[in-house]
Structures are given as structure tokens and as C-alpha cells.
Phi, psi and omega in degrees: 000133181287166178300318178300312182296322180295318179297317180295319179297317179296321178291320178296317179299315180293317181298311184293331177272000182057043175297132180310131185304325181294341181265356181268125184279066182305311183301317180294318181294321182280345183294334185255011178236165179288328183058029180279185183302319181296315179297315181295325177296314180294323177298314179297312183293328184274328188247315196257331185301150185306319182268013176290334176207153177282343187226085177285154174296176180296154182301320179299317178294318182299322176298314181296317180299311183294321179302310181293321181294316181294318178300318180290319177298318181296322176296322182291316187270345178079178184294334182275347180276166182235141173276137181305132187308313186294331176294315180292322179297317179297315181298318179298318179296320180291323178296331182282348180281135181292144177269152176208165178299331180300332180299333182268321189264338184281157179298148176221164180272134174236130183244128178250113180285139180262144185282154169289135182213143178282336187278334185232151173242130182270145171269118181084199183295142179281062179200158174238125179250127177230144172269119184214159172257127183277349176291160186302312179240148176283174177297340181266005172082015178244171183256011186271009185258011173218160180270116184273162186302323182294329176291319176298316180297321179294318177298316180295325178298316181293334180271356184263170178291343179284344183296136177285350182251118181264343175206136181260003189303324183254016185254138168260134188233135175243126176254131176262140179055053193292335181063241178282352182068027178308310185289322177300317180293321176301312182292329173297317179291335175276013171068038171300152180300312173201144177233133173244117178265124181238154175204156181282343181260125178293328176300316179294319179300321178294321177295324177298319179300322176298316181293325176297318178296318179301326184263001175052048183233030185290350184290334183225022179218140178222176187226143174208145174283138178213124172265136178285162177090200189277346187295337182228032187289351175266008181298148177302336183300326181285335180268344175290163184263129182229140175265322183223134172249130184234162175194141179235120179061051180245012182247013189285336184251112184299336180292340183261354190294320180298314180293322178298313182292325174303313182295317179300314182296317180298317180294316181292321179295319181288345181237024184297326180292340178271357183070031184296150175212165179245146174234113185242127178259124186233125172280131185270079177279328183218115182300324181298320180294318178296317178297324178293320176301312179297323178295318177298319179298315181296317179298324180278004182058046173251118179278152181210152168239161188220139174242132173277131179259096182273184185297332179294339181257016178237072189249334191281325186225167176278127184263331178083356182199150175254018177303140183301142176231134178240141176247121182258131169256121191238133178226160176290130179103154182274135176207000000 
């Protein structure tokens, strides 16, 4: 890949994921390219033009992105250089749009590009599109309306050589606390036999159905509401057959840990003959909460191993934080 192509790809990846403009190294990316009319034309056609993607970020983000990009381009080309007309026309059109609080709180499209890999073949487009709110909590007061760092880490883990799964084709997968269902959709695209994305909020489940439609992967993925613990222990989900149980950022609330571990143990016990195991990605916001999670696992006689996901293993997407993330592999029995 040429330097020009690499710069455009990095900008497209950042733009589609709505990476904060202040975090995008425009000056560094433009330092190694000519930034002439031809480059700017390709940049516009690949990233910014209306038909460059079916799902552009929110207008407020696009204004911020273009403002920073144009400032950096102008520094690169100097006073005698010219910014490509269509870039300026687009920026002017976005500036003319009125701003509102809804620009911050309403759902927007976020696209995560998937890497080319020799080990996996994707079903459909090599990208995941999710409708999400980037604010901490949605208008409905839950945290399931954005893709959290631990979910990204879990997805990247499954795409890496460290993953214990080299092919998902014959695997049935259950996700707990799926949120936007980023990881469920990824495994669906990796041609898992079947994926069931669950969440305790019916509002979140409805949003997951929207994301499944956006990604055109309804043939091998479904959605169901599931409360952890004893309140739903007669659910069909416990009697269905599962090879892998997954979860990303579902250990943050100590009040839920007992019910979470109850659910994990019941699922693993019911699928012990299949050699089922769980892979849980946990952001370490509070060491005490993580220690409590591990204590619950030990009390339930669930053995686990753990991998630290450092910055070297966070390459595919923007995480927004360098907070420690641990991935637990959990099985029935002490080991």
C-alpha cells in the first residue's frame, strides 16, 4: 500500500468510527503525502462524498472532522496551495446546518472496518455498522447504546492469533449483556453456526435487531431478552446448546456479579459435554470489583485463566482509553 493510500485508509477508518478529531494525527498523516489536488480528490471520493458510505457519522462530528482536516491541509500546502472545491463546499453546507442538543444525544451510525486476514473469511461487507449513542448513558438510562472498549478488545482478540478459536463455522455462541451486539455481529460475519445476542433491556434488544438489519446478517444471529440469576432460570436459553459464551464489559457493577456468575455456571454446566467455555472481556475500572468477580468465580468452582490486553493488542480501532482490559477464559471446574 502506498503512503497516500495508507493515509486515506487511516482517515477513512477514523472518520467512520467518529474518532474525536483532536485525536486524529492529521499533521502526521499529511506530512508524508503531496496533498495535491489529485490526493485531495481521492480523499474526498473515498471518505467524504455522499456515496462513499451508506452510513456517514453525525453532522456535528463531520463538521469537527472537516475543520481539523482543512486546517491541517492548509498548513501542508501553504498559502499558495488550494483546497479541493468539493471539500470546501461540503464543509460550508455542514456549517449552515443548525446545531441542537439532539446532535449529541440522538443515535448515530458508527462503522468499524474489519481487517483483511488470511485466517478468516467474512460474510458480507468487511465492516460492522452500529447505531449507537456516544454519550455515557442513553436517554433511557442504560449503558447498552454504545460500543464499549472491552467489546472492541474482545473482537480484536477473536481476530488475533491469541484467540483459542480458529474457526467459528461449527460453533454456537451466546452473548450476555450484548449492548450494541458488536461482538455478536462480528462472529456472525465470521460465519458462526449461530449467535444469540442477549441483554436484560428490551429497549437494547430492539436496538440490536436494528443493528442486525444494518449488517444484513439475520441468517445466523438472533436476539432475546435475558435476565441473569434465578429470575429466568427456566428460559429456553439454558436448555439450548452452546459452545462459547461471551461478554464484553459486563463486570462493571458489583451488584450484578453474583447473578452473572450464577448464569455462567448454569450455562457451562448444561453444556459440559460439549466442552463449553466462556470468554469475558473486562475493563479494569476498579480493582476491587474485578477481585470480587474472580472471588465469585472461585466460589462457584469455575476455573479461569486471564490475558492482559495491552496497547500492542489494541490496533484495529480507536479505544478512547488506555484503561487496563482483561480477557477471562472460564470453564467448569477448578484449574
